C-alpha positions as CSV (number, residue, x, y, z in Angstrom):
1,M,50.4,-35.9,33.6
2,L,46.9,-34.8,34.1
3,K,45.0,-34.5,30.8
4,N,41.8,-32.0,30.9
5,N,39.5,-32.7,27.7
6,A,36.5,-31.2,29.0
7,T,35.4,-28.3,26.4
8,G,34.7,-25.5,29.0
9,G,31.3,-24.8,27.9
10,W,29.5,-21.7,29.2
11,L,26.4,-19.6,29.2
12,K,25.8,-16.1,29.8
13,V,22.3,-14.4,30.3
14,R,21.2,-11.0,30.5
15,L,17.5,-10.0,31.2
16,R,15.6,-7.2,30.2
17,G,12.4,-6.5,32.1
18,N,9.1,-5.1,31.5
19,T,6.8,-5.3,34.1
20,S,10.0,-6.0,36.3
21,P,12.9,-3.8,36.9
22,A,14.7,-2.9,33.3
23,A,17.7,-5.2,34.2
24,G,15.7,-7.9,35.7
25,T,16.9,-6.9,39.0
26,G,16.0,-9.7,41.7
27,A,15.3,-12.6,39.0
28,V,16.4,-16.0,39.5
29,V,17.6,-17.8,36.8
30,S,18.1,-21.3,36.9
31,V,19.9,-23.7,34.0
32,N,19.5,-27.5,33.6
33,V,22.1,-29.0,32.0
34,N,22.0,-33.0,32.2
35,G,19.6,-33.0,35.1
36,V,21.9,-31.0,37.6
37,W,20.3,-27.3,38.3
38,Q,22.4,-24.1,38.4
39,R,21.0,-20.9,40.1
40,R,21.9,-17.2,39.7
41,T,19.9,-14.0,41.4
42,I,20.4,-11.1,38.9
43,T,21.8,-8.0,40.8
44,T,22.9,-4.6,40.2
45,H,26.4,-5.1,41.5
46,A,29.8,-5.8,39.6
47,G,30.5,-9.6,39.5
48,A,33.6,-11.3,39.3
49,L,35.6,-11.6,36.1
50,G,34.5,-8.4,34.9
51,L,30.8,-9.5,34.8
52,V,28.1,-6.6,35.0
53,G,25.7,-7.2,37.7
54,D,22.7,-7.8,35.3
55,E,24.3,-10.9,34.1
56,A,24.6,-14.1,35.3
57,F,27.3,-16.8,34.0
58,F,26.7,-20.4,34.3
59,G,29.4,-23.3,33.1
60,L,28.2,-26.1,31.0
61,G,31.1,-28.5,31.4
62,D,31.4,-30.8,28.3
63,A,27.6,-29.7,27.2
64,T,27.5,-27.3,24.0
65,T,23.7,-26.6,25.0
66,A,21.6,-26.2,28.3
67,D,18.5,-28.5,28.5
68,E,16.3,-25.7,30.0
69,V,16.5,-22.0,31.3
70,S,14.0,-21.3,33.5
71,I,13.4,-17.5,34.8
72,Q,11.5,-16.4,37.9
73,W,10.9,-12.8,37.5
74,P,10.2,-10.4,40.3
75,S,6.9,-9.6,38.8
76,G,5.7,-13.2,39.6
77,C,5.6,-15.0,36.1
78,T,8.1,-17.4,34.9
79,S,9.7,-17.7,31.5
80,Q,10.9,-21.1,30.1
81,Y,13.4,-21.9,27.7
82,T,14.7,-25.3,26.3
83,D,17.5,-26.4,24.1
84,V,19.6,-23.1,24.8
85,A,22.9,-22.9,22.8
86,G,25.9,-22.6,24.8
87,N,29.1,-20.7,24.5
88,Q,27.4,-17.4,24.0
89,L,25.2,-14.4,25.6
90,H,21.7,-14.6,25.4
91,T,19.4,-11.8,26.2
92,F,15.8,-13.0,27.5
93,E,12.9,-10.3,27.6
94,E,10.0,-10.4,30.2
95,T,7.1,-11.3,27.9
96,C,5.4,-13.5,30.4
97,A,1.8,-12.9,30.4
98,D,0.4,-13.2,33.9
99,T,-0.7,-9.6,33.5
100,A,-4.3,-9.6,32.1
101,P,-4.6,-7.1,29.1
102,T,-5.5,-3.6,29.4
103,V,-9.1,-2.7,27.5
104,A,-10.6,0.6,26.2
105,V,-13.6,0.5,24.2
106,T,-14.8,3.5,21.7
107,G,-17.3,4.0,19.4
108,S,-20.8,5.3,19.6
109,G,-22.3,2.1,21.2
110,C,-25.3,2.2,18.8
111,L,-27.1,-0.9,17.0
112,G,-25.3,-1.3,13.4
113,D,-22.3,0.9,14.5
114,P,-18.6,-0.4,14.8
115,Q,-16.7,0.0,18.0
116,T,-12.9,-0.1,18.5
117,V,-11.0,-2.1,21.3
118,T,-7.9,-1.2,22.2
119,L,-5.9,-3.3,24.0
120,G,-2.3,-2.8,26.2
121,G,0.2,-4.9,27.9
122,G,1.1,-7.2,24.8
123,T,1.3,-7.2,21.4
124,A,-0.9,-10.5,20.7
125,F,-4.3,-11.7,22.0
126,A,-6.8,-14.2,21.8
127,W,-10.6,-13.4,21.8
128,Y,-13.3,-15.9,23.2
129,R,-17.0,-16.0,23.2
130,T,-17.1,-17.2,26.9
131,Q,-14.6,-17.7,29.7
132,A,-14.4,-21.6,29.4
133,E,-14.3,-21.9,25.5
134,E,-11.3,-23.7,24.4
135,D,-10.7,-22.5,21.0
136,A,-10.4,-18.6,20.3
137,F,-12.6,-17.2,17.8
138,L,-10.1,-14.6,16.8
139,V,-6.4,-13.8,17.3
140,S,-5.5,-10.3,17.1
141,G,-3.1,-7.4,17.7
142,T,-3.6,-4.3,19.8
143,S,-6.5,-3.1,18.0
144,V,-9.7,-4.7,17.0
145,V,-12.8,-2.9,15.1
146,F,-16.3,-5.0,15.6
147,D,-18.5,-3.8,12.8
148,T,-22.3,-3.6,12.8
149,L,-23.1,-5.0,16.1
150,T,-26.4,-6.7,16.2
151,M,-26.5,-7.4,19.9
152,T,-25.2,-6.3,23.4
153,Q,-22.6,-8.8,24.2
154,T,-19.5,-10.0,26.5
155,L,-16.6,-11.3,25.0
156,Y,-13.3,-12.4,26.6
157,V,-9.8,-11.4,25.8
158,A,-6.4,-13.0,27.2
159,N,-2.9,-11.6,26.5
160,T,-0.9,-14.2,24.7
161,S,2.1,-12.4,24.1
162,G,4.3,-14.4,26.4
163,D,4.9,-18.0,27.5
164,R,1.6,-18.6,28.7
165,P,-1.8,-16.8,28.1
166,S,-3.1,-14.3,30.7
167,R,-6.5,-14.6,32.3
168,R,-9.6,-13.7,30.5
169,M,-10.7,-10.2,30.8
170,P,-14.2,-9.4,29.9
171,V,-15.2,-6.8,27.0
172,S,-18.6,-5.3,26.9
173,L,-19.7,-4.2,23.6
174,S,-22.9,-2.3,23.7
175,A,-25.5,-2.1,20.7
176,G,-28.3,0.1,22.3
177,T,-31.1,1.1,19.9
178,R,-30.7,4.8,18.5
179,P,-33.1,7.2,19.8
180,V,-35.8,8.3,17.1
181,F,-37.4,11.8,17.2
182,N,-38.6,14.4,14.8
183,V,-37.8,18.1,14.4
184,S,-40.3,20.5,13.1
185,M,-39.7,24.0,11.8
186,S,-42.1,27.1,12.2
187,H,-41.7,30.5,11.4
188,T,-42.4,32.9,14.4
189,G,-42.7,36.5,12.6
190,T,-39.2,37.3,14.0
191,G,-37.2,34.2,13.4
192,Y,-37.5,30.7,13.2
193,Q,-38.9,27.9,15.7
194,F,-37.7,24.6,16.0
195,T,-39.3,21.9,18.0
196,A,-38.2,18.2,18.8
197,T,-40.4,15.6,19.6
198,S,-40.3,11.9,20.7
199,T,-42.2,9.1,21.7
200,D,-39.2,7.4,23.7
201,P,-39.5,8.4,27.1
202,A,-35.9,8.0,27.3
203,V,-35.3,11.0,25.4
204,T,-35.6,14.2,27.5
205,T,-32.9,16.9,26.5
206,Y,-31.8,17.9,23.3
207,Q,-28.8,19.8,22.3
208,W,-29.3,22.3,19.4
209,Y,-27.1,23.4,16.7
210,L,-27.0,26.1,14.2
211,N,-24.8,25.5,11.3
212,D,-22.8,22.7,13.6
213,A,-22.3,25.3,16.7
214,P,-24.1,24.8,19.8
215,V,-26.5,27.0,20.6
216,A,-29.1,25.9,23.0
217,T,-30.7,22.8,25.1
218,G,-34.0,22.1,25.7
219,N,-37.2,20.6,23.6
220,T,-37.2,24.1,21.5
221,Y,-35.0,26.4,19.8
222,T,-35.9,29.7,18.3
223,A,-33.3,31.2,15.5
224,T,-33.5,34.8,14.8
225,G,-31.4,37.3,12.6
226,L,-30.2,34.5,10.5
227,E,-28.4,36.0,7.6
228,A,-30.0,35.0,3.9
229,G,-29.0,31.6,2.3
230,E,-28.6,28.3,3.5
231,Q,-28.8,27.1,7.0
232,W,-28.7,23.9,9.2
233,V,-30.3,23.7,12.5
234,C,-29.7,20.2,14.2
235,A,-31.1,18.8,17.4
236,G,-28.8,15.9,19.1
237,V,-29.8,13.6,21.9
238,V,-27.9,10.5,23.7
239,S,-30.2,7.6,24.7
240,N,-29.5,4.0,25.3
241,G,-26.1,5.0,24.9
242,C,-26.4,6.1,21.4
243,H,-25.9,9.2,19.9
244,A,-28.6,11.0,17.5
245,R,-29.0,13.7,15.4
246,N,-31.7,15.1,13.4
247,C,-31.1,18.3,11.0
248,V,-33.1,20.7,9.1
249,E,-31.7,22.3,6.1
250,F,-33.3,25.2,4.7
251,I,-32.8,28.7,3.3
252,V,-33.5,31.8,4.4
253,T,-35.5,34.4,1.8
254,G,-38.2,36.9,1.9
255,V,-40.9,34.9,0.3
256,E,-39.8,31.9,2.5
257,A,-40.7,33.6,5.5
258,S,-44.0,34.7,4.3
259,I,-45.2,30.9,4.1
260,L,-43.8,29.6,7.4
261,A,-45.4,32.8,8.9
262,D,-48.8,30.9,8.5
263,Y,-47.8,27.1,7.6
264,T,-45.6,24.6,9.3
265,V,-43.4,22.6,6.6
266,F,-41.3,19.7,7.9
267,P,-39.0,17.9,7.4
268,N,-36.5,19.9,4.9
269,P,-34.7,18.0,3.5
270,V,-37.1,15.1,3.3
271,K,-36.6,11.3,2.1
272,G,-40.1,10.3,2.7
273,K,-43.3,12.0,3.6
274,L,-43.3,15.8,3.7
275,Q,-45.7,17.6,6.0
276,V,-47.5,20.8,5.3
277,A,-50.1,22.1,7.5
278,H,-52.0,25.7,8.2
279,K,-51.4,26.8,11.8
280,G,-54.8,28.3,11.8
281,G,-56.6,25.2,10.3
282,K,-57.9,26.7,7.1
283,P,-57.6,24.9,4.0
284,F,-55.2,25.7,1.1
285,A,-53.8,24.5,-2.1
286,L,-50.3,23.5,-2.6
287,E,-48.2,22.6,-5.6
288,L,-44.5,20.9,-5.4
289,I,-42.6,21.7,-8.5
290,H,-39.4,20.3,-9.3
291,I,-36.5,22.8,-10.5
292,T,-36.8,21.9,-14.1
293,G,-40.5,22.8,-13.9
294,A,-42.0,19.6,-14.0
295,R,-44.9,19.7,-11.4
296,A,-44.4,16.7,-9.0
297,C,-47.6,17.4,-6.9
298,Q,-50.8,19.4,-7.0
299,A,-53.5,19.2,-4.4
300,G,-56.3,21.7,-2.6
301,G,-59.0,21.8,-0.2
302,H,-57.3,20.2,2.9
303,T,-56.1,22.2,6.0
304,S,-52.9,19.6,6.0
305,Y,-51.2,17.7,3.5
306,E,-49.1,14.6,3.8
307,V,-47.0,14.3,0.4
308,D,-45.2,11.1,-0.2
309,T,-41.9,12.1,-1.9
310,E,-40.5,8.4,-1.9
311,G,-40.6,8.0,-5.6
312,Y,-39.6,11.5,-6.5
313,A,-36.1,12.0,-7.7
314,P,-33.3,13.5,-5.3
315,G,-33.1,17.5,-6.1
316,L,-34.5,20.7,-5.3
317,Y,-38.2,21.5,-5.6
318,I,-40.1,24.6,-5.1
319,L,-43.2,24.6,-2.7
320,R,-45.9,27.0,-3.7
321,I,-49.1,27.4,-1.7
322,N,-52.4,29.3,-2.8
323,G,-50.4,30.2,-5.9
324,Q,-48.1,32.6,-3.9
325,G,-44.6,32.4,-2.2
326,A,-42.0,30.0,-2.9
327,M,-40.2,27.8,-0.7
328,K,-37.3,25.6,-1.6
329,I,-37.6,22.0,-0.5
330,I,-34.5,19.4,-0.8
331,K,-35.5,16.0,-1.7
332,Q,-32.8,13.2,-0.5
């Protein structure tokens, strides 16, 4: 009488593709048991013994584990697993990282500003400073924020979500110099004229905003028919890959208009030096008084003044010229 002592071990494999077809159709699954390889191709057709088409069945004989399972996916990458337990169904997902990550960079691209890099094609990524660098300086997920860049640079990122890293993709991070320009304000008799100037030859076109609403383009903008109260006029520009905005905050009043008809006063609000000049080059006297009544500055006899407000307390000041009129100056 024959006696069969074999345990009849088995292994069933099911695939779930990502880049490849969802059921892994077309993948070749190879199983090594004690140096002997078995191979199956995943199909969509029903198999024998009630097997569905996207599964592959392997006999293990007396073995309780498969020494190695290798999967050649239709996408071209290969997944490898060792010491796979037998007598059960295993579902393997396509996670090989032959495909390099997709890269999207968002941010102003300005010196000192943050930029966000969003990565696709995986869940884990390694960052390198050069293509040949052996050790990653950063391991990340799908989103990385690089704060306060000090220089334009190219980094390299690899998809490490699968069984081996992908090729390294370059990521260019810009740190352009923010454009510098000035905005001055004067009164035209019927409104307020704003002029933007810059010594940077790359700065040529300005977008003007009135209370954050775009209103005009060019080097100058004239606002008319403004209602009494606080107003904002800003000039915006893009240069060196950077966005910059310079704003003038002012309050429309009857007495303010009388000052701006003959004098230029800028910037307002002011952080450093306040420029006050007579349009016709006539000498005048000025006073800058804090809202509490304390006199911050008093001068006379010149056609223009540069008032250094660096040491002034922030807040509201009143500018008086020749003892007449009143213009609100905001010290930041």
